[in-house]
N, CA, C and O atoms as a DFTB+ gen file, in Angstrom:
268 C
 N C O
     1  1     -10.784     -11.996      15.713
     2  2      -9.903     -10.900      15.335
     3  2      -9.853     -10.808      13.810
     4  3      -9.690     -11.817      13.123
     5  1      -9.992      -9.601      13.295
     6  2      -9.996      -9.438      11.847
     7  2      -8.565      -9.292      11.322
     8  3      -7.648      -8.877      12.030
     9  1      -8.428      -9.648      10.064
    10  2      -7.123      -9.481       9.427
    11  2      -7.285      -8.554       8.241
    12  3      -8.386      -8.362       7.725
    13  1      -6.175      -7.988       7.822
    14  2      -6.184      -7.041       6.707
    15  2      -5.632      -7.685       5.452
    16  3      -4.825      -8.613       5.505
    17  1      -6.087      -7.170       4.324
    18  2      -5.506      -7.509       3.030
    19  2      -5.200      -6.193       2.338
    20  3      -6.093      -5.378       2.108
    21  1      -3.948      -5.996       2.011
    22  2      -3.492      -4.758       1.392
    23  2      -3.085      -5.058      -0.045
    24  3      -2.392      -6.038      -0.317
    25  1      -3.525      -4.199      -0.957
    26  2      -3.147      -4.387      -2.357
    27  2      -3.034      -3.037      -3.056
    28  3      -3.553      -2.023      -2.589
    29  1      -2.340      -3.057      -4.189
    30  2      -2.224      -1.879      -5.044
    31  2      -2.686      -2.274      -6.437
    32  3      -2.241      -3.281      -6.988
    33  1      -3.575      -1.479      -6.995
    34  2      -4.044      -1.709      -8.358
    35  2      -3.014      -1.112      -9.314
    36  3      -2.939       0.105      -9.483
    37  1      -2.236      -1.972      -9.926
    38  2      -1.149      -1.507     -10.794
    39  2      -1.659      -0.799     -12.043
    40  3      -0.910      -0.056     -12.678
    41  1      -2.923      -1.015     -12.405
    42  2      -3.498      -0.314     -13.555
    43  2      -3.860       1.127     -13.221
    44  3      -4.013       1.960     -14.115
    45  1      -3.997       1.415     -11.936
    46  2      -4.388       2.751     -11.486
    47  2      -3.192       3.554     -10.972
    48  3      -3.152       4.775     -11.120
    49  1      -2.229       2.876     -10.375
    50  2      -1.069       3.533      -9.752
    51  2      -0.336       4.434     -10.742
    52  3      -0.068       4.046     -11.879
    53  1      -0.013       5.659     -10.280
    54  2       0.740       6.601     -11.114
    55  2       2.166       6.812     -10.601
    56  3       2.920       7.610     -11.160
    57  1       2.533       6.092      -9.531
    58  2       3.893       6.189      -9.008
    59  2       4.164       7.426      -8.176
    60  3       5.302       7.890      -8.109
    61  1       3.128       7.970      -7.536
    62  2       3.310       9.167      -6.706
    63  2       4.190       8.889      -5.485
    64  3       4.875       9.788      -4.995
    65  1       4.173       7.653      -4.998
    66  2       5.047       7.275      -3.886
    67  2       4.543       7.627      -2.511
    68  3       5.272       7.452      -1.535
    69  1       3.310       8.122      -2.391
    70  2       2.790       8.490      -1.077
    71  2       2.655       7.287      -0.154
    72  3       2.838       7.411       1.057
    73  1       2.338       6.129      -0.715
    74  2       2.223       4.929       0.113
    75  2       3.576       4.569       0.726
    76  3       3.655       4.208       1.901
    77  1       4.623       4.668      -0.063
    78  2       5.974       4.335       0.408
    79  2       6.438       5.334       1.465
    80  3       7.055       4.949       2.458
    81  1       6.142       6.606       1.253
    82  2       6.524       7.628       2.226
    83  2       5.785       7.460       3.546
    84  3       6.336       7.736       4.611
    85  1       4.531       7.005       3.473
    86  2       3.710       6.883       4.675
    87  2       3.966       5.590       5.440
    88  3       4.050       5.602       6.668
    89  1       4.091       4.483       4.727
    90  2       4.282       3.175       5.381
    91  2       5.362       2.386       4.646
    92  3       5.052       1.413       3.959
    93  1       6.623       2.791       4.780
    94  2       7.706       2.142       4.026
    95  2       7.946       0.679       4.395
    96  3       8.586      -0.047       3.634
    97  1       7.450       0.241       5.535
    98  2       7.596      -1.161       5.897
    99  2       6.640      -2.070       5.153
   100  3       6.841      -3.283       5.108
   101  1       5.597      -1.489       4.568
   102  2       4.581      -2.266       3.868
   103  2       4.694      -2.084       2.356
   104  3       4.489      -3.028       1.593
   105  1       5.020      -0.864       1.931
   106  2       5.045      -0.548       0.510
   107  2       6.447      -0.268       0.003
   108  3       7.321       0.153       0.760
   109  1       6.649      -0.502      -1.269
   110  2       7.914      -0.215      -1.946
   111  2       7.560       0.233      -3.354
   112  3       6.388       0.274      -3.728
   113  1       8.575       0.567      -4.127
   114  2       8.362       0.928      -5.520
   115  2       9.168       0.001      -6.403
   116  3      10.283      -0.392      -6.059
   117  1       8.588      -0.351      -7.559
   118  2       9.297      -1.215      -8.492
   119  2      10.319      -0.406      -9.284
   120  3      10.488       0.790      -9.048
   121  1      10.995      -1.056     -10.219
   122  2      12.065      -0.394     -10.972
   123  2      11.560       0.772     -11.820
   124  3      12.346       1.624     -12.235
   125  1      10.253       0.815     -12.079
   126  2       9.668       1.915     -12.842
   127  2       9.057       2.991     -11.949
   128  3       8.506       3.973     -12.444
   129  1       9.156       2.804     -10.634
   130  2       8.651       3.795      -9.694
   131  2       7.216       3.591      -9.258
   132  3       6.674       4.417      -8.523
   133  1       6.585       2.509      -9.693
   134  2       5.207       2.252      -9.304
   135  2       5.158       1.503      -7.981
   136  3       6.047       0.712      -7.667
   137  1       4.114       1.760      -7.216
   138  2       3.981       1.159      -5.899
   139  2       3.711      -0.329      -5.951
   140  3       3.115      -0.849      -6.894
   141  1       4.171      -0.999      -4.902
   142  2       3.884      -2.412      -4.718
   143  2       3.881      -2.710      -3.233
   144  3       4.482      -1.995      -2.431
   145  1       3.188      -3.788      -2.887
   146  2       3.170      -4.250      -1.501
   147  2       4.370      -5.159      -1.319
   148  3       4.577      -6.097      -2.089
   149  1       5.161      -4.871      -0.286
   150  2       6.339      -5.702      -0.027
   151  2       5.922      -7.154       0.207
   152  3       4.934      -7.411       0.895
   153  1       6.668      -8.103      -0.360
   154  2       6.357      -9.517      -0.121
   155  2       6.300      -9.812       1.378
   156  3       7.188      -9.426       2.138
   157  1       5.249     -10.495       1.777
   158  2       5.061     -10.813       3.184
   159  2       4.304      -9.758       3.960
   160  3       3.978      -9.963       5.129
   161  1       4.015      -8.620       3.323
   162  2       3.301      -7.538       4.012
   163  2       1.873      -7.375       3.510
   164  3       1.241      -6.347       3.757
   165  1       1.365      -8.376       2.811
   166  2       0.017      -8.304       2.269
   167  2      -1.040      -8.166       3.357
   168  3      -2.180      -7.791       3.082
   169  1      -0.649      -8.475       4.609
   170  2      -1.577      -8.337       5.736
   171  2      -1.399      -7.004       6.454
   172  3      -1.950      -6.802       7.536
   173  1      -0.637      -6.100       5.860
   174  2      -0.405      -4.793       6.461
   175  2       0.786      -4.751       7.388
   176  3       1.168      -3.680       7.859
   177  1       1.379      -5.902       7.657
   178  2       2.591      -5.958       8.470
   179  2       2.453      -5.361       9.854
   180  3       3.457      -5.045      10.493
   181  1       1.219      -5.202      10.333
   182  2       1.013      -4.612      11.653
   183  2       1.282      -3.120      11.699
   184  3       1.316      -2.530      12.779
   185  1       1.474      -2.500      10.540
   186  2       1.782      -1.065      10.493
   187  2       0.504      -0.252      10.707
   188  3      -0.447      -0.380       9.936
   189  1       0.478       0.579      11.743
   190  2      -0.728       1.366      12.006
   191  2      -0.988       2.438      10.941
   192  3      -2.081       3.001      10.892
   193  1      -0.012       2.721      10.101
   194  2      -0.171       3.766       9.084
   195  2      -0.639       3.242       7.733
   196  3      -0.730       4.008       6.774
   197  1      -0.937       1.941       7.644
   198  2      -1.303       1.373       6.344
   199  2      -2.601       2.002       5.812
   200  3      -2.720       2.240       4.610
   201  1      -3.557       2.269       6.680
   202  2      -4.798       2.925       6.224
   203  2      -4.524       4.364       5.808
   204  3      -5.100       4.851       4.835
   205  1      -3.659       5.037       6.530
   206  2      -3.293       6.406       6.155
   207  2      -2.603       6.410       4.793
   208  3      -2.810       7.325       3.996
   209  1      -1.789       5.401       4.523
   210  2      -1.136       5.296       3.215
   211  2      -2.173       5.154       2.109
   212  3      -2.021       5.739       1.036
   213  1      -3.224       4.383       2.361
   214  2      -4.293       4.235       1.373
   215  2      -4.989       5.575       1.142
   216  3      -5.297       5.929       0.004
   217  1      -5.235       6.314       2.210
   218  2      -5.882       7.625       2.073
   219  2      -4.976       8.621       1.352
   220  3      -5.461       9.502       0.643
   221  1      -3.667       8.484       1.531
   222  2      -2.722       9.434       0.931
   223  2      -2.556       9.246      -0.573
   224  3      -2.065      10.145      -1.255
   225  1      -2.955       8.097      -1.095
   226  2      -2.786       7.835      -2.526
   227  2      -3.670       8.793      -3.331
   228  3      -4.886       8.812      -3.141
   229  1      -3.080       9.580      -4.218
   230  2      -3.870      10.567      -4.965
   231  2      -4.840       9.964      -5.975
   232  3      -5.758      10.650      -6.426
   233  1      -4.657       8.699      -6.338
   234  2      -5.555       8.063      -7.316
   235  2      -6.285       6.851      -6.726
   236  3      -6.888       6.072      -7.465
   237  1      -6.233       6.690      -5.392
   238  2      -6.900       5.596      -4.684
   239  2      -6.529       4.219      -5.245
   240  3      -7.390       3.353      -5.399
   241  1      -5.254       4.028      -5.546
   242  2      -4.789       2.735      -6.056
   243  2      -4.572       1.720      -4.934
   244  3      -4.518       0.517      -5.189
   245  1      -4.448       2.199      -3.693
   246  2      -4.185       1.317      -2.555
   247  2      -5.512       0.908      -1.914
   248  3      -6.356       1.751      -1.610
   249  1      -5.677      -0.389      -1.716
   250  2      -6.884      -0.910      -1.072
   251  2      -6.498      -1.642       0.199
   252  3      -5.577      -2.458       0.211
   253  1      -7.223      -1.334       1.270
   254  2      -7.059      -2.039       2.530
   255  2      -8.423      -2.623       2.879
   256  3      -9.384      -1.889       3.108
   257  1      -8.497      -3.947       2.916
   258  2      -9.753      -4.629       3.228
   259  2      -9.607      -5.403       4.509
   260  3      -8.567      -6.010       4.766
   261  1     -10.659      -5.384       5.324
   262  2     -10.695      -6.204       6.531
   263  2     -11.463      -7.468       6.253
   264  3     -12.541      -7.441       5.660
   265  1     -10.894      -8.589       6.691
   266  2     -11.577      -9.880       6.532
   267  2     -12.404     -10.170       7.758
   268  3     -13.060     -11.209       7.828
């Protein structure tokens, strides 16, 4: 069974918030409004929308990799 690794490139993120709107159980925003992966959700948290959140990012800052 494969596992996921979810990350956000903080150098690319513009704080659009699409990841948070799409998969709020996996993503959050920091005090400056930039996206981050919630602690403990680096594996996608079992959220079926995590890939959709990556696609929704306007600058492709969200990466979902399968191991």
